N, C-alpha and C positions, 0 to 999 in steps of 0.2 A: 350267766352273761348276756346281757340281751344283745343281738346281733342285728337289728334292724330297727328303723325308726329313728326320732329322737325324743331328746328331754330338754326341757325350756324352765326354767325359775329365775322370778325377778320378784325383788323385796325393795319397797320405799327405805330409805334410811332416813328418820327424823330422830336425833340423839341428841344426849348433851355429857361432854366431859369437861374436866379444868383443862385438858389438853389441847383441842380444838374447838370449846364452847360449843351454842346451839348449833346441829349440825344438819343439813336437810338433802336427798338426792334419789339414787338411784344404784343397785348394782342387781346386775344377771348373769345368768350364764343361758348356754345351749348347748346342746348335744347331741351330735348323731352317730349313729352306731352302724357298726359294718362286718359281716362276718369275717374272722380272722384278724381282726384289728381292735385290741385291746388297747387301755380299758374302753376305749370309742374311737372311730371313724378322724372325728373332728371337733374340737372343741374354739367356741367363739366366747371371751365374756367381756363385760363393759362394765364401767363404773363411771359416776357424774356425783361431783360431791362439795357441796358449796358450804360456807360455816362462817357466821356471825364474827368467827377471831382473821377473818381475812384470807381461811385458807380454802383453794382449791386443787380437788386431786380427781384429774381424769385419765380414765384409761382405757381401753381396746388391744384385750390381748386374745394370741390364737395357737390353739396346739394343734399340730397336726401327727400322730403318733408313727404314722407310714406313709406319709404324702409323698416322699420321693425314694420310691423302693423300701426299704430296711433305714433309710434314714429318717428321722423325727424332727418335722421341722418346728421350729418356734419362736414368736417374736411377740411384740408388744411397743408400742406407742404410746407415749404418756405426757403429761403436760402438768405440772404442780406450781401452784403460786402461792408463798406464804408472809403475809404479812408481818406475823411472829414466829418466825423461825428460832426453834432454842438454840441456844449457847450459853455454854457454862463455864468456857475454858476449858486446859484439857487436864489430866489423871482420876484415880480412883477417890481422891477426896478434893473435887473441885468445887468452887464456890460452899463455902462453908456458912456463908449465912444466909444463903436462901432457905426459904420458911413456905414456899411453897406459891409462889404468887407467880404463874406463870405468864402475868399479864404485862408484869412487870419491866418495860422495856431495857432495863440494865443486864438480863437474861436473851433478847431476843436480837433478831436481826432480818432488813426484808429479801426477799429471796424467790428467785425466778426461776425455773429448771426445764424445760422443753427437750426433751429427749428419745430414742430409741432404740434396740437391740436386736439382735437377730439370732439364733443358734442354731445347729449343727448338731443332734445326736445320733449314736447307734451303736450296734452293738457288734463289734470287731470279729470275736469270736460265735457269731451265730446268734440266733432272735431266742433261743432258750438258756443261754449262758448270761448268769450273771454281771458281766462285765460290759460297762457302757463308758464310751466316753466322748467327749464334744468339744467344739471348738464354735467361737461363734465373736462376735463386733459388738460394742454399747457407744453410742454417742449424745450425749446431752451438753446444752450451754448452760451454763453456771452462773446467774447475774446476781451480785451480792450488793446489797448497800447497807450500809452500818447507821444505828443509830448515834445521835451525837455524846449522847451520856451512856453509850452503852459498855459491857464488857468487853464485846468485839471490838469497839473504838481504841479503849484502851491498850488490850493487849497486841493487838494489830499482829495477828498472825499469819503464818504464808497462805494466800489462797486469797485475801482482802478485794485483789481486782476480780475474781473469778476468769470466767474465758470459757472456749470449748474444754470437752472433757473427752477423749477417745481412748477407749481400752481392746485391748486383745484379749479374750477369755477364752480359757480350755482347762480341762477336769476329767477326772475319770470316776466312775460309782460302781459300787460291789452290790448291788440289789436283788434281794431275796425275799421281798413282800410277797405275801401272797393277795394283796391287793391296793394297789397306788396311790386309790383316793381315798378308803379309808381303811385302812391296815389292821390284821390282828396281830399278825405274824412275821417272823423273819427281819430285815432288815436294813438299810442302807449305809453303806460307809461312803463317806465321798472326801476327792481330793481335789484342791481348784485353785488356780492360776488367775492372775489377772495382773497384766502391763502397761503401762502408759510412758508415753514419750511422745516423739516426736513427729515419730513415722508414723503415730500412730492416728495423731491430729488432738496432741496435750499439749498444754504448754508446759504441764510438770511431768519429773521422771520421779515413778516410783514403781513397786511392785506390791502386788499383795498375795498373801498364800490363804486358804483357808482349808481347816482340817475340819471335818463333819462324824458325828456316829449318833443315827438313829435305831431303836431297836423297839418288837412288838414282841406282848407275851399275853397271848389268850388264856389267863387265870381260871375260868370259867366260860360258858356257853353265853354271856352276856358281859361280861366284866374281862377288861384291857388295860393292863400296866403298860405305859407307852415314854419313854425315854431319847431326850436327845443331850448332845454335846457339842459346843460348837467351839473352836479356837481360831483368832482372826489374827496375821500380823498383817503389819503395812514397815516397808523397808523404800529408803531416800529422800526425798523431797516430796513430804505429802502434805497438800492442803488440810486448811481445817475442818473441812466439810465434807473431806473422806475419812477422819477419826470416828466417825459413827459408822459407817458401812461396813458389813461384810459381802465376802462373794457367793458364789457356788449356783447351784439350780435355784434354789429358794433365798433368795435377798433378804437381808435384816438389817434394821437397824438397831441400837444399841448404844449403850445398858439402860435399857429403859423402854417402856412402849411394848403394842401387842404386839409383837412378833420376837421381842426377846427376852425382856423380864417386866413380865405384868404388872401394875399397881404403881411401879415408878412413874415418872415424867418421861414421855418421851426423850432419849436423847439425853440423860439426865448426866450420864457419865460417858465419857469421849476418850480416845486415845490411840496410840498405833498398835498397841494390843491389846484384845479382846477377849474375854471367855465368860461362855453361860451356858448354862444347862438348864432343862423342863422337864419337870416328872409329872406327866398324867396320869389318872385310873380315870378310866371311860365306861359308863355303864349303857348297856341299851336296855331302856326302860321300857319301852313299847313300841310295837310294828302296828301298822292301821292302815286302811285306803280314803282319800279326802277326793270325792269325784273320778273313783275308780280308781285313783293312781297311788302306789305302796310308799307309804314314807316312814322312816322310823325319827320317834324322838330319844335322845341321849341326855345322860347329865356326866357332867367332868369335877372333878376336881385334883388340884393340880399346885404344884410349889417352883417356882423358879426361882435362880440364882446367878448372880454375875458381878464381874469386876473388870477394871480397865487395868495397864499396866503402861507410859506413857514416859520418854527418856526427859530427863530435868527436871521434873515434879515429886513431888513427895504422895508416894502410893498407899502410905501404906502396911500392915503385917499381911504376911501373904493370905493369914485368915481371913481378914476386911472382906465380904465379900456381900452384895447387897440382893436382900431376898423380896420376892414377892407373893403372896398366897392368894386362893381363891376359888371360883367353883362357876359355872355355866350350864349350858343346856346347848346341844346339838341338834339340828334339825336335816334330815339328810333324803335325798333320794336317788340312789342308784352314785351316781360321781359326783352329785351336787353335796353342798356341806353347806349348810347359814352355821356360823358361828356367832356367840353371846357370853362373854365373859363379865365376871366382875373379879376384882382383883385389891389386895390393901398389902401396900408396902408396910411390911412389921420394922423397917429402920425409922419411916416417918411416921407412921399410922392414915397417909395420907392415902385416898381410893381413887379407882378409874374404871370406867366401863367399854367396853367394845364390843361393837356389833360389824362383821367381815364376813367374807365368803373364803370355805374351805377351811379346811383344818390347820393348827399352827406349825404340825407337821408330820 
């Protein structure tokens, strides 16, 4: 483990996907190391992204594992704008007539969401104990503009007026991973809670509960089996744009997209209850040096599954899950990981590509 100095990595984002169109921008991270501070003393990451489908996604994130004594301080400031944000209705069998045309205004709306979150995380029983707890607050402003002939205008779910969205966040983790940024053994169990209401600066009153399990098994010196299961439940007056979100330390969207079920259109299936699982077989293919710096090249094969349940709609049989399969490559230097994945939905046969920063889980 490095105890001094810093690492920095940046890559241009020039990509095409049927989710976001032709995109361009950059993503990068900087890691400062210090003695007794693992996996680093400070980390700062940033992203700037635009696409020809009207997507803007800009963010600045900070992570200080021991900034306030034993407390870890994490925060993020971001802005996202989407001229075509997906909306397919609620439930596990939503929009059965959809045939993959994500540019169709029937399945889109216009939104803008500036926001931030701040979180304090600590070890109540000491640094060596696996139990962690955290509290935090998140806020964003949701602007919603529905297209005249869209499914959103037709269904008019709760949340059409948008507004301020404030949430109190709390949770606990049991973390036994051998390495936080690129683990090979151990796991993380997490229970998280988010509460929204007038007192938190939210016009809607609801509660979210997320349970997550991540496990890692070192099969050989080069081969790792990684598995994640997530269950997210929402109760109360839930606006439609929260149907696709999950809570926890690593927030996901779904079902569908690079953070939940790869190969399926982003947020293709949404509802008050979401469940998904991801299995990856990770192989460390090579290790070499570039300009004197150590780099690792890895390969991944994966399978993802997900489904939702929503009150008042038909969700199909209990065994009706949505799968995605594929593979990818990983480039890593210490805590910095670049992820590139190709995935296929075995249900529809449609394909997706993803380029992003950090392991999926």
